[in-house]
C-alpha positions as CSV (number, residue, x, y, z in Angstrom):
1,X,5.3,124.8,99.4
2,X,3.5,124.5,100.2
3,X,18.3,126.2,119.5
4,X,18.2,127.0,122.2
5,X,14.8,129.2,122.0
6,X,15.2,130.7,125.0
7,X,18.4,133.2,123.3
8,X,15.7,134.3,121.6
9,X,14.6,136.4,124.4
10,X,18.2,137.8,124.2
11,X,18.1,141.9,124.0
12,X,18.1,142.8,127.5
13,X,15.4,139.6,128.4
14,X,15.4,142.3,131.9
15,X,14.1,145.2,129.7
16,X,11.2,143.5,128.1
17,X,10.4,141.5,130.8
18,X,10.1,145.4,132.7
19,X,7.5,146.3,130.6
20,X,5.4,142.9,131.1
21,X,1.5,143.3,131.3
22,X,0.0,141.9,133.9
23,X,-0.3,138.4,133.1
24,X,-3.3,137.3,130.6
25,X,-4.3,133.5,130.7
26,X,-7.4,131.7,128.3
27,X,-8.9,131.1,132.1
28,X,-9.3,134.4,132.1
29,X,-11.7,134.1,128.6
30,X,-14.8,132.3,128.2
31,X,-15.6,130.4,124.7
32,X,-18.1,131.8,122.2
33,X,-20.4,129.6,121.9
34,X,-23.0,128.8,118.3
35,X,-21.3,129.4,115.4
36,X,-19.5,132.7,114.5
37,X,-21.8,134.4,111.2
38,X,-20.4,135.0,108.4
39,X,-19.1,138.9,109.6
40,X,-17.3,137.2,112.6
41,X,-15.3,134.6,110.3
42,X,-14.2,136.9,107.8
43,X,-12.5,138.9,109.9
44,X,-12.3,136.6,113.4
45,X,-8.6,137.6,113.6
46,X,-9.0,141.2,114.5
47,X,-11.4,140.4,116.9
48,X,-10.9,140.3,120.4
49,X,-11.2,136.9,123.3
50,X,-12.3,139.1,126.0
51,X,-15.1,141.0,124.1
52,X,-16.4,138.8,121.6
53,X,-14.6,135.6,122.6
54,X,-13.1,134.9,120.2
55,X,-9.2,134.4,120.2
56,X,-8.5,136.8,117.1
57,X,-5.5,139.2,117.7
58,X,-7.4,142.0,119.1
59,X,-6.7,144.1,115.9
60,X,-9.2,146.2,115.8
61,X,-9.8,147.3,119.3
62,X,-6.2,148.4,118.8
63,X,-7.3,150.5,116.9
64,X,-10.3,151.8,118.5
65,X,-8.5,152.2,121.1
66,X,-5.0,152.9,121.4
67,X,-4.3,154.2,117.7
68,X,-6.9,156.5,117.2
69,X,-6.1,159.5,115.4
70,X,-2.1,158.6,115.4
71,X,-0.4,158.5,112.0
72,X,2.4,156.3,111.8
73,X,5.4,155.3,110.1
74,X,5.7,154.3,106.0
75,X,6.8,150.5,106.8
76,X,7.4,148.5,104.0
77,X,6.6,145.1,104.2
78,X,8.3,142.4,101.8
79,X,5.8,139.7,100.2
80,X,8.4,136.4,99.8
81,X,6.1,134.4,97.7
82,X,4.3,133.5,94.6
83,X,3.4,136.6,93.5
84,X,1.0,139.8,94.3
85,X,-1.1,141.3,92.2
86,X,-0.6,145.0,92.5
87,X,-3.2,145.8,90.3
88,X,-6.2,144.7,93.1
89,X,-8.9,147.4,93.6
90,X,-7.8,146.2,97.7
91,X,-4.3,146.4,97.2
92,X,-3.1,148.6,94.6
93,X,-3.0,151.6,97.2
94,X,-0.6,150.0,99.5
95,X,1.8,148.8,96.5
96,X,5.7,149.7,97.3
97,X,6.7,152.1,94.1
98,X,10.7,151.8,93.5
99,X,11.4,155.8,93.8
100,X,15.4,155.2,92.3
101,X,13.4,153.3,89.0
102,X,12.1,155.3,85.7
103,X,9.0,152.6,85.0
104,X,9.2,151.5,81.6
105,X,12.5,152.8,79.9
106,X,13.8,149.3,80.2
107,X,17.2,150.0,82.1
108,X,18.5,149.8,85.8
109,X,18.3,153.4,86.9
110,X,18.7,152.1,89.9
111,X,22.5,150.5,89.1
112,X,20.6,147.1,91.7
113,X,21.0,144.2,88.8
114,X,17.1,144.9,88.2
115,X,15.7,146.8,85.3
116,X,12.8,148.5,85.7
117,X,12.0,146.5,89.5
118,X,8.7,149.2,90.0
119,X,6.7,147.3,92.7
120,X,10.0,144.4,93.6
121,X,11.4,141.1,91.5
122,X,10.1,138.3,90.0
123,X,13.0,135.6,90.1
124,X,10.9,132.8,89.0
125,X,10.5,134.9,85.6
126,X,7.4,133.2,83.1
127,X,8.3,130.0,84.7
128,X,5.5,129.0,87.8
129,X,5.6,125.3,88.1
130,X,8.4,122.9,89.7
131,X,9.7,120.1,91.0
132,X,9.6,119.6,94.7
133,X,13.2,119.1,95.8
134,X,13.6,115.7,97.1
135,X,13.1,115.2,93.3
136,X,15.7,117.9,92.4
137,X,18.1,114.9,94.7
138,X,16.3,112.2,93.3
139,X,17.7,113.1,89.4
140,X,21.3,113.1,91.0
141,X,23.3,110.3,91.2
142,X,23.0,108.5,94.2
143,X,26.3,109.3,96.6
144,X,25.1,107.8,100.0
145,X,24.6,109.8,101.9
146,X,21.6,109.8,104.6
147,X,20.0,112.7,103.3
148,X,19.8,111.0,99.8
149,X,18.3,107.9,101.5
150,X,15.6,109.9,103.8
151,X,14.3,111.4,100.3
152,X,14.2,107.9,98.0
153,X,12.1,106.8,100.7
154,X,9.9,110.1,101.0
155,X,9.6,110.7,97.5
156,X,8.5,106.3,96.8
157,X,5.4,107.3,99.3
158,X,4.8,110.0,98.1
159,X,4.7,108.9,94.8
160,X,3.0,106.2,95.8
161,X,0.4,108.2,97.8
162,X,-0.5,110.5,95.2
163,X,-0.8,107.7,92.5
164,X,-3.3,106.2,95.0
165,X,-4.9,110.6,95.2
166,X,-5.8,110.3,91.2
167,X,-7.4,106.8,91.4
168,X,-9.6,108.8,93.9
169,X,-10.4,111.6,91.3
170,X,-10.5,109.9,89.1
171,X,-13.8,108.1,90.5
172,X,-15.0,111.4,91.7
173,X,-14.7,113.3,88.6
174,X,-16.3,110.2,86.5
175,X,-19.9,110.2,89.4
176,X,-19.7,113.9,89.1
177,X,-20.0,114.5,85.5
178,X,-22.5,111.0,85.8
179,X,-24.3,112.8,87.7
180,X,-24.5,116.3,85.7
181,X,-25.3,113.7,82.8
182,X,-28.4,112.7,84.6
183,X,-29.3,116.0,86.0
184,X,-28.6,117.7,82.5
185,X,-27.0,121.3,84.3
186,X,-23.3,121.3,85.9
187,X,-23.7,122.7,88.3
188,X,-26.1,120.9,91.0
189,X,-27.5,120.6,94.1
190,X,-27.6,118.2,97.2
191,X,-31.6,118.2,97.4
192,X,-31.6,117.4,93.5
193,X,-28.6,114.5,93.9
194,X,-30.7,113.2,96.6
195,X,-33.9,113.2,94.6
196,X,-32.4,110.9,91.5
197,X,-33.9,108.0,91.7
198,X,-32.7,105.5,88.7
199,X,-31.9,101.4,88.1
200,X,-28.8,102.0,86.4
201,X,-26.0,101.2,89.1
202,X,-24.1,103.4,87.8
203,X,-26.1,106.0,88.9
204,X,-27.3,105.0,91.9
205,X,-23.6,104.6,93.1
206,X,-22.6,107.9,92.1
207,X,-25.6,108.9,93.3
208,X,-24.2,107.7,96.9
209,X,-20.7,109.1,96.3
210,X,-21.5,112.5,95.3
211,X,-23.8,113.0,98.4
212,X,-21.3,112.2,100.3
213,X,-18.3,114.8,98.9
214,X,-21.6,117.7,99.1
215,X,-22.0,117.2,102.3
216,X,-19.0,117.4,103.7
217,X,-17.8,119.7,101.1
218,X,-20.9,121.8,100.5
219,X,-21.7,123.9,97.8
220,X,-18.7,124.8,96.6
221,X,-18.5,121.1,95.4
222,X,-17.2,121.5,92.1
223,X,-14.7,124.0,92.7
224,X,-13.0,121.9,95.9
225,X,-13.3,119.1,92.8
226,X,-10.7,121.5,91.0
227,X,-8.4,122.0,93.5
228,X,-7.7,118.5,94.4
229,X,-7.9,117.1,91.0
230,X,-5.7,120.4,89.9
231,X,-2.7,119.4,93.4
232,X,-2.4,115.8,92.7
233,X,-1.8,115.7,89.0
234,X,0.1,119.4,89.6
235,X,2.5,116.6,92.2
236,X,2.9,113.8,89.2
237,X,3.0,116.2,86.3
238,X,5.6,118.2,88.0
239,X,6.6,118.5,91.4
240,X,7.6,114.3,91.8
241,X,8.4,114.5,87.9
242,X,12.2,113.8,87.5
243,X,11.6,114.2,84.0
244,X,10.6,117.8,84.0
245,X,12.8,120.9,84.5
246,X,10.7,124.6,85.2
247,X,14.2,126.2,85.7
248,X,14.6,125.5,82.0
249,X,12.2,128.2,80.6
250,X,14.7,130.6,83.4
251,X,17.9,130.1,81.7
252,X,19.8,130.5,85.3
253,X,21.8,127.6,87.4
254,X,20.1,127.3,90.6
255,X,23.8,126.2,92.0
256,X,25.1,128.8,90.8
257,X,25.1,132.4,93.1
258,X,27.4,134.3,90.5
259,X,24.9,135.0,88.5
260,X,21.9,137.2,89.7
261,X,19.7,139.6,87.2
262,X,18.1,136.6,86.1
263,X,14.2,137.2,85.9
264,X,11.7,139.8,84.6
265,X,9.9,143.0,86.7
266,X,6.7,141.0,86.5
267,X,5.8,140.7,90.2
268,X,2.0,138.0,89.8
269,X,3.7,136.1,87.1
270,X,2.7,135.1,83.4
271,X,-0.8,134.3,85.1
272,X,-2.5,136.3,87.5
273,X,-3.3,132.9,89.0
274,X,-0.3,132.1,90.3
275,X,-0.1,134.7,92.4
276,X,-3.5,133.5,94.4
277,X,-1.3,132.5,97.7
278,X,1.2,135.4,98.0
279,X,-1.8,137.9,97.0
280,X,-3.8,136.6,99.6
281,X,-0.6,136.9,102.1
282,X,-0.3,140.4,100.8
283,X,-4.2,141.0,101.6
284,X,-3.9,139.9,105.2
285,X,-1.0,142.0,106.5
286,X,-2.1,145.4,104.4
287,X,-5.5,144.8,102.4
288,X,-7.3,148.7,102.5
289,X,-9.1,149.7,105.8
290,X,-12.1,151.0,106.2
291,X,-12.7,151.3,102.3
292,X,-15.6,148.9,102.3
293,X,-14.3,146.2,100.0
294,X,-13.3,143.2,100.6
295,X,-11.6,142.9,104.2
296,X,-9.0,145.3,106.4
297,X,-5.7,144.7,106.4
298,X,-4.2,144.0,109.5
299,X,-1.1,146.9,109.5
300,X,-2.3,151.3,107.8
301,X,0.9,152.5,107.4
302,X,2.9,149.6,104.9
303,X,3.6,149.1,101.8
304,X,3.2,146.2,99.8
305,X,6.8,145.2,97.9
306,X,6.5,142.1,96.3
307,X,9.0,139.5,95.5
308,X,8.6,136.6,93.5
309,X,10.3,133.7,94.2
310,X,7.7,130.9,95.5
311,X,6.7,129.2,92.7
312,X,3.7,125.3,92.8
313,X,7.1,122.9,93.6
314,X,9.2,123.9,96.5
315,X,11.9,127.0,95.8
316,X,15.0,127.5,95.6
317,X,17.3,128.8,98.1
318,X,19.2,131.1,95.4
319,X,16.4,132.3,95.2
320,X,15.7,132.9,98.4
321,X,18.7,134.0,99.7
322,X,18.3,136.7,96.7
323,X,14.6,137.6,97.3
324,X,15.6,138.1,101.0
325,X,19.4,140.4,100.3
326,X,16.7,142.5,97.4
327,X,14.2,143.1,100.7
328,X,16.6,144.2,102.9
329,X,19.0,146.3,100.1
330,X,15.4,148.0,99.0
331,X,14.2,149.2,102.3
332,X,12.1,146.8,103.8
333,X,11.4,146.5,107.4
334,X,9.8,143.8,107.9
335,X,9.6,140.5,105.6
336,X,7.4,137.5,105.3
337,X,7.9,134.1,104.2
338,X,5.2,131.6,103.9
339,X,6.9,129.5,102.4
340,X,9.3,125.8,103.3
341,X,10.2,122.2,102.4
342,X,12.5,119.8,104.5
343,X,15.6,119.3,101.8
344,X,18.0,122.7,101.4
345,X,20.9,122.1,99.9
346,X,22.0,125.4,99.7
347,X,20.9,126.2,103.0
348,X,24.1,128.6,104.1
349,X,23.3,130.8,100.8
350,X,19.8,131.4,103.0
351,X,21.7,131.4,106.6
352,X,24.1,134.0,105.1
353,X,21.0,136.5,103.6
354,X,19.1,136.2,107.7
355,X,22.3,137.4,109.1
356,X,22.7,139.8,106.2
357,X,19.3,141.3,107.1
358,X,19.5,140.6,110.7
359,X,22.8,143.1,110.6
360,X,20.5,145.8,108.6
361,X,17.8,145.2,111.7
362,X,15.2,143.6,109.6
363,X,12.5,141.2,110.9
364,X,11.4,137.9,108.4
365,X,8.8,136.6,110.1
366,X,8.1,132.4,109.1
367,X,5.2,130.1,109.0
368,X,6.0,127.0,111.4
369,X,4.6,124.3,108.1
370,X,1.3,122.4,107.5
371,X,1.9,119.0,108.5
372,X,1.4,118.7,112.5
373,X,4.7,117.6,112.8
374,X,7.5,118.1,115.9
375,X,10.1,120.6,113.8
376,X,12.5,120.5,116.9
377,X,12.8,116.6,115.5
378,X,11.9,117.4,111.9
379,X,13.2,119.0,108.8
380,X,11.7,123.0,108.2
381,X,13.7,125.3,106.0
382,X,14.5,128.4,106.5
383,X,15.2,128.6,109.5
384,X,17.3,130.4,112.5
385,X,19.0,126.9,113.7
386,X,21.2,125.1,111.8
387,X,20.9,122.2,114.8
388,X,17.5,123.4,116.4
389,X,18.7,123.9,119.4
390,X,20.9,127.8,118.5
391,X,19.9,130.2,117.1
392,X,22.0,132.1,114.6
393,X,20.2,134.8,114.2
394,X,17.9,137.0,116.0
395,X,15.9,138.4,113.9
396,X,13.2,135.5,112.9
397,X,10.0,134.4,114.2
398,X,8.9,131.2,113.3
399,X,5.3,131.3,113.7
400,X,2.3,128.2,114.1
401,X,-1.6,128.5,113.5
402,X,-4.4,129.0,115.3
403,X,-7.6,128.3,115.1
404,X,-10.8,130.3,115.4
405,X,-13.1,128.1,117.4
406,X,-11.1,128.9,121.4
407,X,-11.0,125.4,123.7
408,X,-9.2,122.9,123.4
409,X,-9.2,122.6,118.9
410,X,-7.8,126.1,119.5
411,X,-4.3,125.4,118.0
412,X,-5.3,124.3,113.8
413,X,-4.6,120.6,112.9
414,X,-2.7,120.7,110.6
415,X,0.2,123.0,112.2
416,X,4.1,122.2,112.8
417,X,5.4,122.8,116.6
418,X,8.2,122.9,118.4
419,X,9.1,123.7,122.0
420,X,12.2,125.2,120.8
421,X,11.5,126.0,116.8
422,X,8.0,127.8,116.6
423,X,7.8,130.5,118.3
424,X,4.4,132.2,118.7
425,X,0.9,131.4,117.4
426,X,-1.8,133.8,114.9
427,X,-4.6,133.0,113.8
428,X,-4.5,130.2,110.6
429,X,-8.1,129.1,109.9
430,X,-10.1,130.3,107.2
431,X,-8.1,133.2,106.1
432,X,-10.5,135.9,104.4
433,X,-8.2,138.5,102.1
434,X,-7.9,139.5,98.8
435,X,-7.0,137.2,95.9
436,X,-6.0,137.9,92.0
437,X,-8.5,140.2,89.5
438,X,-10.2,141.5,92.3
439,X,-11.7,138.7,93.9
440,X,-11.8,136.9,97.5
441,X,-11.2,134.1,99.5
442,X,-11.2,131.9,102.6
443,X,-7.8,130.1,102.8
444,X,-5.8,128.5,105.3
445,X,-2.4,127.5,106.6
446,X,0.6,128.6,108.7
447,X,1.0,130.7,105.4
448,X,-1.9,132.7,106.7
449,X,-0.7,132.7,110.4
450,X,3.2,134.2,109.4
451,X,1.2,137.6,108.0
452,X,-1.1,137.7,110.7
453,X,2.0,138.3,113.1
454,X,3.5,140.1,110.1
455,X,0.7,142.8,110.2
456,X,1.5,143.0,113.7
457,X,5.1,144.0,113.5
458,X,4.4,146.7,110.8
459,X,2.2,148.0,113.1
460,X,5.0,147.9,116.0
461,X,7.9,149.2,113.6
462,X,5.7,151.9,112.1
463,X,4.3,153.1,115.2
464,X,7.8,152.9,117.1
465,X,10.5,152.4,115.3
466,X,12.7,153.4,117.4
467,X,12.8,149.5,118.3
468,X,14.4,147.2,116.7
469,X,13.5,144.2,114.8
470,X,14.3,141.5,117.8
471,X,12.8,143.6,120.1
472,X,9.9,143.2,117.7
473,X,9.9,139.9,117.6
474,X,10.6,139.4,121.7
475,X,7.3,141.9,122.1
476,X,4.8,139.6,120.1
477,X,6.3,136.5,122.0
478,X,6.2,138.0,125.6
479,X,3.2,140.2,125.2
480,X,0.5,137.6,123.7
481,X,-2.0,135.9,125.9
482,X,-0.6,132.8,127.5
483,X,-2.9,129.9,126.8
484,X,-2.1,127.4,129.8
485,X,-4.7,125.0,129.1
486,X,-4.5,122.0,127.0
487,X,-5.1,121.5,123.2
488,X,-5.2,118.9,120.5
489,X,-2.2,118.6,118.8
490,X,-2.0,117.7,115.4
491,X,-5.8,117.0,115.7
492,X,-5.6,113.7,118.0
493,X,-7.4,114.3,120.4
494,X,-5.5,111.8,122.6
495,X,-2.8,114.4,122.9
496,X,-3.5,116.5,124.5
497,X,-0.5,119.2,125.3
498,X,-0.4,123.3,126.7
499,X,1.3,125.6,123.6
500,X,3.6,126.4,126.3
501,X,4.4,122.4,125.7
502,X,4.5,123.1,121.6
503,X,6.3,126.3,121.8
504,X,8.7,128.7,123.0
505,X,6.5,131.4,124.0
506,X,3.5,129.2,124.8
507,X,1.2,132.6,123.9
508,X,-0.8,133.7,121.0
509,X,0.0,137.5,118.8
510,X,-2.1,140.0,120.3
511,X,-2.0,143.3,118.8
512,X,-3.0,145.2,122.1
513,X,-1.3,143.8,123.7
514,X,1.9,144.8,121.7
515,X,0.8,147.5,120.9
516,X,0.9,148.5,124.5
517,X,4.4,147.2,125.0
518,X,5.8,148.6,123.0
519,X,4.9,152.1,123.6
520,X,6.2,151.4,126.7
521,X,9.3,150.1,125.8
522,X,9.7,152.7,123.1
523,X,9.4,155.7,126.1
524,X,12.3,154.9,127.7
525,X,14.7,154.3,124.8
526,X,16.9,157.8,124.8
527,X,15.9,160.0,121.5
528,X,19.6,160.3,119.0
529,X,20.8,163.6,119.6
530,X,21.4,165.2,116.6
531,X,24.8,166.3,115.5
532,X,25.5,169.9,115.0
533,X,27.3,171.2,112.4
534,X,30.5,173.1,113.3
535,X,30.7,176.3,111.0
536,X,34.4,176.7,109.6
């Protein structure tokens, strides 16, 4: 958590291209001058490059100019993630409810193997903390394979790095506590730190450190420090701890695909706080529009199906494969997967599930990853190509992340990339959306870019239900805005490339352009003739 891609233009490329809009490139737009206002930042992914000089997806313009009073078909979007707070004030009206299940009767009414699966399913049960996949590999005997050698080298480096991070975070917490004790208060400001006068070396050093910390992180430094500490300690205590077994609580063997009905129906997990990531993702896609609370979702005629399968640590291939199949079997037309890992011992289970989704016309939108690496070279699972060259399915859209700063910094510095394996880019820096217990927060990552693109895909599937999943994928890729200027890759000012050099489409998702292209394509598809009943 944490291919020859030209083949993705497979479905009648000539058909798609024949409906191409007049080419839009970045050269036609001017960068916004000055800092974004708070209101602009909260909804920047909805804004329009031409009207606002902000590299959003033109969602607001799509609603005001193209959708207006039109009504779409209800579309189910599965959020395969850490869980979703289905009681959230800005989400509860858009949560999917299983029409074939009777709530609370303790029975499997729809006979799908999952008892009382009212809003989805929790494949993690009361578990939430897990090893990384490389840690699980380290638990096994050295088989001499290249995978084992690679996992061992990566594991040892990550363990060393996090031990050093622990020393740093412990030092920062000590300095923070020293200032708190000196000021006799738990919350203090940068001005109060700067005003401290003391001959105590510990206080002087802590003043210097915390002045720097607050200067970098801002007024929420206490929260940021706690997040940093939790991240490091979780990594050492659980993610990299070979003596820890999170699966034991669940009572399921992750290496046995024969057992499927494990977990429970509490789709936000044992503590709603653990569902922060999934709740944020769900909000980006579908938080209620125009209700004057929180933010607005991308799509307005969708229902969110919550599937909890992504722990604090690496997801199990079994859970992901079954989660995809659950979503498909229960009517989802779009699945968002904001997760990924470098090792996948049972990747074939996931591949088979992706192919199953393809056979049922379900689009899977997946985050490219946040390691600033080239996934044409480095592993990033799940994917739609076992050899990183040839696609085995046409229904997976892999999404990189954009920054709100238009220009050479438009590519988010953490975003993975790949000429063959990243399809398109969408907003992923500082995205404001729902978090558990009726709260809202900025989060960033390709985890946020993926649901932004998934929201546009759901919008298209809602208003043009006669289009197939692979057509919707191609529309998002072909209708985007081509950014033909050099951008910093991996946040490195010396590594300058165009988006077309680091992705298949070279484009940024545009809801406005996608809607217009979909409208033209949809109109050209012959309506199905209803079968007349023959009277006997």
